[in-house]
Kinemage of the C-alpha trace (Angstrom):
@kinemage 1
@onewidth
@group {chain A} dominant
@subgroup {mainchain}
@vectorlist {calphas} color= white
{ca met a 1} P -0.155 0.329 0.187
{ca lys a 2} L 1.308 3.642 -0.676
{ca lys a 3} L 2.460 5.518 2.190
{ca ala a 4} L 1.931 9.283 3.470
{ca val a 5} L 3.841 10.128 6.268
{ca his a 6} L 2.034 13.141 8.082
{ca phe a 7} L 3.483 15.145 10.539
{ca gly a 8} L 1.169 16.624 13.499
{ca ala a 9} L -1.785 13.734 15.050
{ca gly a 10} L -3.865 16.568 15.845
{ca asn a 11} L -7.342 17.510 15.070
{ca ile a 12} L -6.671 19.117 11.554
{ca gly a 13} L -3.998 16.489 10.804
{ca arg a 14} L -6.509 13.719 11.709
{ca gly a 15} L -9.964 15.398 10.467
{ca phe a 16} L -8.420 16.794 7.487
{ca ile a 17} L -4.655 15.926 6.003
{ca gly a 18} L -4.349 12.429 7.062
{ca ala a 19} L -8.413 11.916 6.476
{ca leu a 20} L -8.267 12.606 2.959
{ca phe a 21} L -4.988 10.348 2.235
{ca ser a 22} L -6.753 7.611 4.034
{ca gln a 23} L -9.818 7.832 2.053
{ca ser a 24} L -7.377 7.743 -1.276
{ca gly a 25} L -6.106 4.337 -0.645
{ca tyr a 26} L -2.717 5.329 1.573
{ca glu a 27} L -1.412 4.049 4.916
{ca val a 28} L -0.935 7.363 6.821
{ca val a 29} L 1.742 7.363 9.172
{ca phe a 30} L 1.687 10.236 11.979
{ca val a 31} L 4.380 11.798 13.252
{ca asp a 32} L 3.645 13.261 16.754
{ca ile a 33} L 5.117 14.010 20.226
{ca ala a 34} L 1.622 13.313 22.001
{ca asp a 35} L 2.465 9.958 23.249
{ca gln a 36} L -1.765 9.432 23.756
{ca ile a 37} L -2.479 9.921 20.436
{ca ile a 38} L 0.133 8.197 18.996
{ca asp a 39} L -0.291 5.347 21.422
{ca gln a 40} L -4.258 5.027 20.404
{ca leu a 41} L -3.433 4.781 16.921
{ca asn a 42} L -1.210 1.841 16.756
{ca glu a 43} L -3.677 0.102 19.131
{ca lys a 44} L -6.967 1.171 17.148
{ca lys a 45} L -5.540 1.698 13.915
{ca glu a 46} L -8.734 3.971 12.883
{ca tyr a 47} L -11.192 6.503 14.317
{ca arg a 48} L -14.091 8.640 12.805
{ca val a 49} L -14.162 11.971 10.892
{ca val a 50} L -17.635 13.294 12.195
{ca leu a 51} L -19.485 16.138 10.159
{ca ala a 52} L -20.815 19.029 12.009
{ca thr a 53} L -24.282 18.952 10.693
{ca asp a 54} L -27.761 18.074 11.934
{ca ser a 55} L -27.320 14.644 11.003
{ca lys a 56} L -23.786 14.188 12.252
{ca glu a 57} L -22.587 11.821 9.532
{ca ser a 58} L -19.131 10.341 10.484
{ca leu a 59} L -16.669 8.542 7.909
{ca lys a 60} L -14.421 5.781 9.117
{ca ile a 61} L -10.506 6.675 8.607
{ca asp a 62} L -8.346 3.507 8.418
{ca asn a 63} L -5.224 1.844 7.891
{ca val a 64} L -3.108 4.548 10.240
{ca ser a 65} L -0.360 4.226 12.683
{ca gly a 66} L 1.693 6.717 14.599
{ca leu a 67} L 5.365 7.511 15.458
{ca asn a 68} L 6.707 9.452 18.011
{ca asn a 69} L 9.826 12.094 16.269
{ca leu a 70} L 11.280 12.124 19.838
{ca thr a 71} L 11.743 8.630 20.808
{ca gln a 72} L 11.719 7.006 17.046
{ca glu a 73} L 13.996 8.709 14.977
{ca gln a 74} L 15.000 6.174 13.094
{ca glu a 75} L 11.238 4.843 12.535
{ca val a 76} L 10.441 8.122 11.256
{ca ile a 77} L 13.307 8.097 8.805
{ca asn a 78} L 12.397 4.674 7.528
{ca ala a 79} L 8.802 5.928 6.695
{ca ile a 80} L 10.191 9.151 4.842
{ca lys a 81} L 12.374 5.944 2.605
{ca asp a 82} L 9.259 4.569 1.811
{ca ala a 83} L 6.485 7.435 1.401
{ca val a 84} L 5.437 9.160 -2.102
{ca tyr a 85} L 3.823 11.733 0.424
{ca leu a 86} L 5.066 13.893 3.222
{ca thr a 87} L 2.930 16.649 4.729
{ca thr a 88} L 2.869 18.839 7.602
{ca ala a 89} L -0.222 20.798 9.651
{ca ile a 90} L 1.576 21.614 12.827
{ca gly a 91} L 1.550 25.435 12.892
{ca pro a 92} L 4.221 27.333 10.752
{ca asn a 93} L 6.332 27.909 14.060
{ca ile a 94} L 7.149 24.362 14.479
{ca leu a 95} L 8.752 23.812 11.052
{ca pro a 96} L 12.176 24.590 12.242
{ca arg a 97} L 11.731 22.364 14.834
{ca ile a 98} L 10.972 19.279 12.511
{ca ala a 99} L 13.209 20.178 9.806
{ca pro a 100} L 16.278 18.560 11.368
{ca leu a 101} L 14.267 15.141 11.660
{ca ile a 102} L 13.164 15.450 7.645
{ca ala a 103} L 16.527 16.232 6.397
{ca lys a 104} L 17.996 13.353 7.962
{ca gly a 105} L 14.979 11.235 6.478
{ca leu a 106} L 15.383 12.792 2.827
{ca ala a 107} L 18.811 12.341 2.876
{ca ala a 108} L 18.242 8.563 3.468
{ca arg a 109} L 15.974 8.216 0.901
{ca val a 110} L 17.312 9.813 -1.896
{ca glu a 111} L 20.133 7.401 -1.583
{ca glu a 112} L 18.136 4.084 -1.338
{ca asn a 113} L 14.678 5.393 -3.272
{ca lys a 114} L 14.865 6.826 -6.674
{ca glu a 115} L 10.787 7.492 -6.516
{ca gln a 116} L 9.515 11.469 -6.348
{ca leu a 117} L 8.466 12.088 -3.664
{ca tyr a 118} L 6.284 14.945 -2.831
{ca val a 119} L 6.410 17.630 0.406
{ca ile a 120} L 3.636 19.386 1.159
{ca ala a 121} L 3.249 22.265 4.493
{ca cys a 122} L -0.352 22.636 5.133
{ca glu a 123} L -0.141 25.543 7.054
{ca asn a 124} L -1.806 28.653 7.351
{ca gln a 125} L 0.996 30.662 5.994
{ca ile a 126} L 2.259 31.998 2.564
{ca ser a 127} L 4.599 30.002 1.279
{ca ala a 128} L 4.780 27.705 3.996
{ca thr a 129} L 6.493 24.576 1.883
{ca asp a 130} L 9.416 27.381 0.735
{ca leu a 131} L 9.825 28.159 4.378
{ca leu a 132} L 9.935 24.380 5.079
{ca lys a 133} L 12.440 23.564 2.055
{ca gly a 134} L 14.962 26.221 3.647
{ca tyr a 135} L 14.822 25.060 6.669
{ca ile a 136} L 15.657 21.642 5.599
{ca met a 137} L 18.055 22.961 3.324
{ca glu a 138} L 20.130 24.019 6.437
{ca his a 139} L 20.967 21.066 7.315
{ca leu a 140} L 22.055 18.933 4.187
{ca asp a 141} L 25.448 19.340 2.607
{ca gln a 142} L 25.683 20.529 -1.027
{ca lys a 143} L 25.863 17.281 -2.522
{ca ile a 144} L 22.714 15.703 -0.304
{ca gln a 145} L 20.985 18.860 -1.328
{ca glu a 146} L 21.289 18.818 -5.273
{ca lys a 147} L 20.033 14.867 -4.669
{ca val a 148} L 17.095 16.050 -2.767
{ca leu a 149} L 16.191 18.985 -5.367
{ca ala a 150} L 15.957 16.167 -8.268
{ca gln a 151} L 13.986 13.677 -6.113
{ca val a 152} L 11.858 15.798 -4.182
{ca ser a 153} L 9.321 18.098 -5.537
{ca phe a 154} L 8.350 20.975 -2.661
{ca leu a 155} L 4.858 22.286 -3.507
{ca asn a 156} L 3.033 25.173 -1.537
{ca ser a 157} L -0.594 25.031 -0.953
{ca ala a 158} L -3.744 26.463 0.893
{ca val a 159} L -5.824 24.808 3.232
{ca asp a 160} L -9.536 25.661 4.179
{ca arg a 161} L -11.329 23.096 7.198
{ca ile a 162} L -12.588 24.735 10.144
{ca val a 163} L -12.070 22.137 12.941
{ca pro a 164} L -12.932 23.490 16.561
{ca ile a 165} L -11.795 22.235 20.041
{ca gln a 166} L -12.747 18.921 20.377
{ca asn a 167} L -15.101 17.615 22.957
{ca asn a 168} L -13.736 14.277 23.161
{ca glu a 169} L -11.506 13.623 25.458
{ca gly a 170} L -9.875 10.091 24.989
{ca ser a 171} L -10.944 9.743 21.829
{ca leu a 172} L -9.152 10.068 18.129
{ca asp a 173} L -12.741 10.900 16.266
{ca val a 174} L -12.651 14.390 14.980
{ca leu a 175} L -15.658 16.835 14.677
{ca val a 176} L -14.920 19.238 11.597
{ca glu a 177} L -17.111 21.076 8.932
{ca pro a 178} L -18.380 19.877 5.605
{ca tyr a 179} L -16.737 22.169 3.687
{ca tyr a 180} L -12.885 21.685 2.858
{ca glu a 181} L -10.312 22.971 0.281
{ca trp a 182} L -6.907 21.847 -0.400
{ca val a 183} L -5.438 23.556 -3.428
{ca val a 184} L -1.536 22.625 -4.326
{ca glu a 185} L 0.580 24.564 -6.965
{ca thr a 186} L 2.374 22.425 -9.400
{ca lys a 187} L 2.647 22.077 -13.150
{ca glu a 188} L 3.814 18.782 -12.904
{ca glu a 189} L 1.638 15.247 -12.863
{ca val a 190} L 1.112 14.184 -8.944
{ca pro a 191} L -0.274 11.182 -7.378
{ca arg a 192} L -3.997 11.958 -7.486
{ca ile a 193} L -5.130 12.297 -3.921
{ca glu a 194} L -8.882 12.646 -3.102
{ca gly a 195} L -10.047 16.164 -2.373
{ca met a 196} L -6.886 17.634 -3.584
{ca thr a 197} L -6.822 20.713 -6.375
{ca ile a 198} L -3.922 21.002 -8.418
{ca val a 199} L -3.506 25.019 -9.659
{ca pro a 200} L -0.516 25.955 -11.922
{ca glu a 201} L -0.384 29.274 -9.941
{ca leu a 202} L -1.697 29.347 -5.790
{ca ala a 203} L -1.176 32.936 -4.996
{ca pro a 204} L -4.943 34.356 -5.784
{ca phe a 205} L -6.142 30.734 -4.077
{ca ile a 206} L -4.308 31.158 -0.979
{ca glu a 207} L -4.660 34.914 -0.677
{ca arg a 208} L -8.279 34.499 -1.446
{ca lys a 209} L -8.672 31.799 1.376
{ca leu a 210} L -6.205 33.801 3.971
{ca phe a 211} L -8.365 37.251 3.351
{ca thr a 212} L -11.556 36.061 3.500
{ca val a 213} L -11.519 32.686 5.546
{ca asn a 214} L -8.646 33.860 8.389
{ca thr a 215} L -9.584 37.649 8.349
{ca gly a 216} L -13.251 36.922 8.658
{ca his a 217} L -12.642 34.485 11.249
{ca ala a 218} L -10.237 37.010 13.247
{ca val a 219} L -12.269 40.098 12.625
{ca ile a 220} L -15.486 37.987 14.394
{ca ala a 221} L -13.522 36.663 17.207
{ca tyr a 222} L -12.139 39.656 18.481
{ca phe a 223} L -14.995 41.778 18.391
{ca gly a 224} L -17.075 38.998 19.911
{ca tyr a 225} L -14.635 38.835 22.541
{ca leu a 226} L -15.001 42.740 22.840
{ca ala a 227} L -18.664 41.989 23.557
{ca gly a 228} L -18.429 39.093 25.910
{ca lys a 229} L -19.691 36.480 23.221
{ca glu a 230} L -18.656 32.613 23.795
{ca thr a 231} L -18.690 31.701 20.114
{ca ile a 232} L -18.093 32.470 16.650
{ca asp a 233} L -21.832 31.374 15.450
{ca gln a 234} L -23.024 33.696 18.677
{ca thr a 235} L -21.001 36.622 17.667
{ca leu a 236} L -22.428 36.763 14.172
{ca ala a 237} L -25.819 37.262 15.631
{ca asp a 238} L -24.988 40.572 16.760
{ca glu a 239} L -25.905 42.772 14.148
{ca glu a 240} L -23.228 45.717 14.755
{ca ile a 241} L -20.527 42.542 14.312
{ca tyr a 242} L -22.096 41.225 11.756
{ca lys a 243} L -22.188 44.629 9.698
{ca gln a 244} L -18.450 44.918 10.842
{ca val a 245} L -17.441 41.835 9.586
{ca lys a 246} L -19.093 42.336 6.096
{ca ala a 247} L -17.680 45.577 6.050
{ca thr a 248} L -14.127 44.328 6.644
{ca leu a 249} L -14.476 41.592 3.902
{ca gly a 250} L -15.614 43.933 1.660
{ca glu a 251} L -11.967 45.640 1.925
{ca thr a 252} L -9.958 42.742 1.715
{ca gly a 253} L -12.376 41.605 -1.420
{ca ala a 254} L -11.951 45.096 -3.027
{ca tyr a 255} L -8.129 44.552 -3.063
{ca leu a 256} L -8.479 40.637 -4.094
{ca ile a 257} L -10.534 41.780 -7.123
{ca asn a 258} L -8.355 44.403 -7.908
{ca glu a 259} L -4.960 42.593 -7.585
{ca tyr a 260} L -6.224 39.217 -9.651
{ca arg a 261} L -8.824 40.844 -11.877
{ca leu a 262} L -11.605 38.501 -9.808
{ca asp a 263} L -14.696 38.565 -10.927
{ca ala a 264} L -16.722 40.957 -8.784
{ca asp a 265} L -20.239 39.264 -8.321
{ca glu a 266} L -18.188 35.772 -7.828
{ca his a 267} L -16.025 36.669 -5.040
{ca gln a 268} L -19.227 38.524 -3.090
{ca lys a 269} L -20.894 34.854 -3.477
{ca tyr a 270} L -17.483 33.591 -2.189
{ca ile a 271} L -17.786 35.911 1.053
{ca asp a 272} L -21.437 35.039 1.230
{ca lys a 273} L -20.361 31.613 1.224
{ca ile a 274} L -17.386 31.666 4.187
{ca ile a 275} L -20.028 33.733 6.406
{ca gly a 276} L -22.529 31.067 6.379
{ca arg a 277} L -20.032 28.219 7.604
{ca phe a 278} L -19.072 30.870 10.269
{ca glu a 279} L -22.826 30.366 11.426
{ca asn a 280} L -22.797 26.777 11.944
{ca ala a 281} L -23.723 26.703 15.424
{ca his a 282} L -22.621 22.680 15.424
{ca leu a 283} L -18.627 23.838 15.571
{ca asn a 284} L -19.713 25.658 18.610
{ca asp a 285} L -16.155 27.409 17.970
{ca gly a 286} L -15.304 29.520 20.680
{ca val a 287} L -13.628 33.308 20.192
{ca thr a 288} L -10.900 32.340 22.501
{ca arg a 289} L -9.811 29.325 20.347
{ca val a 290} L -10.138 31.446 16.800
{ca gly a 291} L -8.512 34.363 18.686
{ca arg a 292} L -5.891 32.950 19.700
{ca ser a 293} L -1.637 33.766 18.601
{ca pro a 294} L -2.478 37.723 18.158
{ca leu a 295} L 1.415 38.396 17.956
{ca arg a 296} L 1.533 35.822 14.845
{ca lys a 297} L -2.054 37.012 13.736
{ca leu a 298} L -0.692 40.399 13.718
{ca gly a 299} L 2.103 39.797 11.237
{ca his a 300} L 3.125 42.115 8.600
{ca glu a 301} L 2.447 39.052 6.118
{ca asp a 302} L -0.769 37.716 8.185
{ca arg a 303} L -4.604 38.055 7.719
{ca leu a 304} L -5.259 41.479 9.209
{ca val a 305} L -1.945 44.035 8.717
{ca arg a 306} L -1.214 42.737 4.879
{ca pro a 307} L -4.437 42.937 3.220
{ca ala a 308} L -4.627 46.587 4.975
{ca leu a 309} L -1.184 47.598 3.579
{ca gln a 310} L -1.791 46.206 -0.004
{ca ala a 311} L -5.107 48.259 0.035
{ca gln a 312} L -3.476 51.352 1.173
{ca lys a 313} L -1.267 50.874 -1.779
{ca ala a 314} L -3.769 50.437 -4.219
{ca gly a 315} L -5.380 53.418 -2.900
{ca leu a 316} L -8.443 51.409 -1.633
{ca leu a 317} L -10.550 51.610 1.615
{ca tyr a 318} L -8.798 49.837 4.888
{ca thr a 319} L -10.624 51.616 7.927
{ca asn a 320} L -12.353 48.434 8.807
{ca leu a 321} L -8.906 46.449 8.924
{ca ala a 322} L -7.503 49.130 10.851
{ca lys a 323} L -10.259 48.850 13.423
{ca ala a 324} L -9.967 45.097 13.110
{ca ile a 325} L -6.041 45.440 13.884
{ca ala a 326} L -7.286 47.597 16.968
{ca ala a 327} L -9.400 45.169 18.393
{ca ala a 328} L -6.948 42.521 17.891
{ca leu a 329} L -4.587 44.657 19.765
{ca met a 330} L -7.204 44.211 22.991
{ca phe a 331} L -7.462 40.673 22.780
{ca asp a 332} L -6.454 40.204 26.622
{ca phe a 333} L -7.677 36.456 27.051
{ca ser a 334} L -5.419 35.298 30.000
{ca gly a 335} L -5.332 31.594 29.219
{ca asp a 336} L -3.490 32.636 25.789
{ca gln a 337} L 0.283 33.316 26.221
{ca asp a 338} L 0.481 35.373 23.069
{ca ala a 339} L -2.020 37.820 24.534
{ca val a 340} L -0.640 37.906 27.925
{ca lys a 341} L 2.709 38.738 26.255
{ca leu a 342} L 1.020 41.134 23.869
{ca gln a 343} L -0.949 43.009 26.611
{ca ala a 344} L 2.625 43.496 28.444
{ca met a 345} L 4.300 44.879 25.660
{ca leu a 346} L 1.304 47.766 24.758
{ca gln a 347} L 1.158 48.524 28.806
{ca glu a 348} L 4.985 48.995 28.693
{ca his a 349} L 5.666 50.351 25.424
{ca gly a 350} L 2.198 51.691 24.152
{ca val a 351} L 0.455 50.573 20.821
{ca ala a 352} L 3.126 52.366 18.402
{ca tyr a 353} L 5.788 50.308 19.850
{ca val a 354} L 3.855 47.192 19.480
{ca leu a 355} L 2.618 48.143 15.780
{ca gln a 356} L 6.542 48.573 15.039
{ca glu a 357} L 7.871 45.673 16.438
{ca val a 358} L 5.267 43.218 15.975
{ca ser a 359} L 3.189 44.411 12.871
{ca gly a 360} L 6.535 45.726 11.033
{ca leu a 361} L 4.704 49.245 10.477
{ca asp a 362} L 6.357 52.355 10.875
{ca ser a 363} L 4.552 54.595 13.833
{ca thr a 364} L 4.131 57.589 11.399
{ca ser a 365} L 2.648 55.844 8.713
{ca glu a 366} L -0.996 56.370 7.559
{ca leu a 367} L -2.279 53.045 8.184
{ca ala a 368} L -0.337 52.735 11.932
{ca gln a 369} L -2.103 56.190 12.673
{ca glu a 370} L -5.614 55.067 11.812
{ca ile a 371} L -4.959 51.671 14.094
{ca ile a 372} L -3.805 54.047 16.749
{ca thr a 373} L -6.862 56.242 16.067
{ca gln a 374} L -9.390 53.342 16.108
{ca tyr a 375} L -7.692 51.681 19.390
{ca glu a 376} L -8.383 54.515 21.067
{ca ala a 377} L -11.922 54.948 20.128
{ca leu a 378} L -12.778 51.310 21.007
{ca arg a 379} L -11.008 51.577 24.142
{ca glu a 380} L -13.431 54.638 25.390
């Protein structure tokens, strides 16, 4: 049986990427450091993906196993030697940590297996696979690098599926929304995976997704948090926040339409579909889950600041994006380390400093000044 090695046995790994490989006839080897999950995968060899619908349909996912990358390094290397695909869903910040082990696996593979390997980082990050590739190459000498580049295809992708915090203590089963999208950029022929869409250019797809789904999700979470809401669907039931979300996605949409010559009516339908997904009460998705890691989400190239900058450069409106950034700055959830650190920075240095250090914005820029104005207004 064909093999896929997937780093990250969490809810997204099991409920999305790993599930698609299993449904496509692959043996799926999950690599993670969570002993409980790894042990369960090896014991049960299967789990269920439950769809967040009225009828709660479920799909059986089998031919799965697990390896602990901290204690089973050689076994992971051996799995990489035999795999057709190597994928990740662990978070962009973790990619440098797994790169040394993947590098060892690739170095061993190119000496023994001449078949092509396809590496895809399935992260909410533009060009995540390129980042992973760079981290891997740091751990290989030039001769091995040349062999790896000849025998390994590094493909960027965009992924989209809402997987909320699970209420399934001790179970491998995962609740997911029915909708998903996995778009992979390549011009070569790749082994077919159920649910994978191949495109020659990823930029329009990944920016459309990031600046509609991720931006919209973040806007709902941060304004919902400020309004004392518990879940995403409850937040959207608030008419004022609903209007704010629509207005913000109108601004990201104007940039996307201008940049990629998208059809305006089709993009509006896409926005409406995304908002409809957020309204799914079966997901019971908490605003604190979606709002977590504000330092990353306020990054220069991430879901809030980048579209605001691009809109400004294009001479388009960005007021609502600036207001959303201001709301993100006010995310002070004590259960999130990033939020605690953000608030400490704000208290010690002020908004202008945070926008410079976290978001890469000159405090004298028009965007930074608008964010500061919105921040002060929200605090009144």
